[in-house]
N, C-alpha and C positions, 0 to 999 in steps of 0.2 A: 487774181480772183481766187476765192476759196474753192477747194474741191472736197469731195467726200472720199473716204477710204474705198478703194477699188471702184470709184465712180458711182457708188450706190448710196443714195440718201436714206438714212435709217437712224433709229435711236441707238445711242451708244451708252455703255456703262460709264459711270463717272471716271473710273480709272482709265478706261480706253480713251475717253474724251481728252483727259489731261495728257496722256501719252501722245495722242494725235497732235494736240496743240503744241507740245514741246518740240516735236519733229517738224512741224509745218507752220511755224509762226507767220502770220497771226492766227493760223488755224481757223477756227470758227468764230474768232473774235471779230467784232465789227469795229473798225478804226475810224475815228472822226477825221473828216477831210480837212478840217481847219487846224486842229492841235496835234494830230497824229497819235492821240491816246485812245485806248479802248473806250467805246461809247457806254459800255455797261448795258447795252440793249441787244436784242436779237431781232429776228425777222418780224416777230409778232408785235413788238413795241418800239421799233426803231423810229428815229426822227429823220426824215428824208426831205431835203430841199427840192425845189422845183427842178433843179438840174440833175436830180437822182443821187446826189452824194449824201452819205450818212453824217450826222452831227451828234456830238454828245450834248447833254442837256445844257451845260454852261455855254458852249459856243452857239447853240441854237437860240438861247436867250439873248446873248450879245448881238447876234446878227438879226434879231427880230423875226426869226422863223417861228418861234413859239412865244406865248405870253407867260409871264410868271403865274404860278398857281395861286 
């Protein structure tokens, strides 16, 4: 599970965010439960299956979780 620096959720400068991710992979990246690649999404636009697992757009389409735009 991802954690926040010093346990405090807050905005970070881009350089601080990049450094945090480098030291704590996957850092704040959301990883697809099917292909293990970054979803490209965040909490506000993520694709979550009924079981609570995150999906990338491609895997969600293949598994019928979302419909093609």
